[in-house]
C-alpha positions in Angstrom: 0.0 0.0 0.0 2.8 2.4 0.9 4.3 1.9 -2.6 1.0 2.9 -4.2 0.8 6.0 -2.0 4.3 7.1 -3.0 3.4 6.6 -6.7 0.2 8.6 -6.4 2.0 11.4 -4.5 4.6 11.6 -7.3 1.9 11.7 -10.0 0.0 14.4 -8.1 3.2 16.5 -7.6 3.9 16.3 -11.3 0.3 17.2 -12.1 0.6 20.3 -9.9 3.7 21.2 -12.0 1.6 21.0 -15.1 -0.8 23.4 -13.5 2.0 25.9 -13.1 3.2 25.2 -9.6 7.0 25.6 -9.1 8.1 22.6 -7.1 11.7 21.8 -6.2 13.5 18.5 -6.5 12.7 15.6 -4.1 9.6 17.3 -2.9 6.5 15.1 -2.1 3.0 16.4 -2.0 0.2 14.0 -0.9 -2.4 13.3 -3.5 -4.9 13.9 -0.7 -3.9 17.6 -0.6 -6.3 20.2 -1.9 -4.6 23.2 -3.6 -6.7 26.0 -5.2 -4.7 28.1 -7.8 -1.7 25.8 -8.0 0.1 28.3 -10.4 0.4 30.7 -7.4 2.5 28.1 -5.4 6.3 27.9 -5.1 7.8 25.1 -3.1 11.5 24.4 -2.5 13.5 21.2 -2.6 13.1 18.3 -0.2 9.7 19.5 1.2 6.8 17.4 2.3 3.1 18.3 2.3 1.3 15.5 4.0 -2.3 14.3 3.5 -5.4 16.3 4.0 -3.7 19.7 3.8 -6.0 22.4 2.3 -4.4 25.4 0.5 -6.8 28.1 -0.7 -5.2 31.0 -2.7 -7.0 33.8 -4.5 -6.0 35.1 -8.0 -3.5 37.6 -6.5 -2.2 35.6 -3.5 0.8 33.4 -3.3 2.4 30.6 -1.2 6.2 30.4 -1.0 7.7 27.5 0.9 11.5 27.2 1.4 13.7 24.1 1.2 13.4 21.2 3.7 10.1 22.4 5.1 7.0 20.4 5.8 3.3 20.8 6.5 1.8 18.0 8.7 -1.6 16.4 8.1 -4.8 18.4 8.3 -3.2 21.9 8.1 -5.4 24.6 6.6 -4.0 27.6 4.7 -6.4 30.4 3.8 -4.3 32.9 1.8 -6.8 34.6 -0.5 -5.1 37.6 -2.2 -2.3 37.8 0.4 1.2 36.3 0.8 2.1 33.3 3.0 5.8 32.8 3.0 7.6 30.0 4.9 11.4 30.0 5.0 13.8 27.1 5.0 13.5 24.3 7.5 10.1 25.2 8.8 8.2 22.3 10.5 4.4 22.8 10.9 2.6 20.4 13.2 -0.8 18.8 12.5 -4.1 20.6 12.5 -2.5 24.1 12.2 -4.4 27.0 10.6 -2.9 29.9 8.7 -5.3 32.7 8.1 -4.2 35.6 5.8 -7.9 36.4 5.4 -10.3 36.2 8.4 -13.5 37.6 9.9 -13.0 40.6 12.1 -15.0 42.5 14.7 -14.8 46.1 13.4 -17.6 48.0 15.1 -20.9 47.3 16.8 -23.8 46.7 14.5 -21.7 45.2 11.7 -22.1 41.4 11.5 -18.9 39.3 11.6 -19.8 37.8 8.3 -19.6 41.2 6.7 -16.3 42.3 8.1 -12.9 41.0 7.2 -9.2 41.5 7.9 -6.4 40.7 5.5 -2.7 40.5 5.9 0.4 38.6 5.0 2.0 35.9 7.1 5.8 35.8 6.9 7.6 33.0 8.6 11.4 32.9 8.8 13.8 29.9 8.7 14.5 27.2 11.3 11.0 27.4 12.8 8.9 24.8 14.6 5.2 25.4 14.9 3.5 22.9 17.3 0.2 21.1 16.7 -3.1 22.9 16.5 -1.7 26.5 16.3 -3.6 29.3 14.7 -1.6 32.0 12.8 -3.6 35.2 12.1 -3.2 37.9 9.5 -0.2 40.4 9.7 2.0 37.9 11.6 5.8 37.9 11.2 7.7 35.1 12.8 11.5 35.8 12.7 14.2 33.0 12.4 14.9 30.4 15.0 11.6 30.4 16.8 9.5 27.6 18.5 5.8 28.1 18.8 4.2 25.7 21.4 1.2 23.6 20.6 -2.3 25.1 20.7 -1.0 28.7 20.5 -2.8 31.7 18.9 -0.3 33.8 17.0 -0.6 37.4 15.9 2.0 40.1 15.5 5.8 39.8 15.5 7.7 36.9 17.2 11.3 37.8 17.8 14.3 35.8 16.7 15.6 33.0 19.0 12.7 32.6 21.4 10.1 30.1 22.5 6.5 31.3 22.5 3.3 29.7 23.6 -0.2 30.4 24.8 -3.5 32.0 23.9 -2.6 34.7 23.0 1.0 33.8 22.4 3.6 35.1 24.9 7.3 35.0 24.9 8.4 32.2 27.3 12.2 32.1 27.1 15.3 32.7 24.9 16.4 29.5 23.1 19.6 30.8 21.4 
């Protein structure tokens, strides 16, 4: 069974290339991944996108993923017309959500379904994002950062620190 999965993954990865995705060497994308607007995707070498990852990009948005990075199963990326950039050696745990486009409470009397916020998500290199984290619009995670599981991330996370919590807080320096 594993052999068939690997064959289907290679076929799907090559299919995405025919749709215009730029995908590096030795990268594996699960055939159970859902990618909307594949031509807006650039993925580096030796990356893995595991099963049941959903990537939704609008006609002016883009996803850039550096070398040796991976997205664990059941991750959800809502990019719309924004930019989601992951650097090199970024490890994303299962069930994480990246929201470049989200509902927003702007003022009383306006329903949530009619109010949105948009912003880029920029993630540096050498990053670990634990399971079930939520990354909100206008987030910048600098290099060498660990984000603990179940964290809610918004704003700038400084280089070389461990962060965790809802909302995320700086816990300690790691380098």
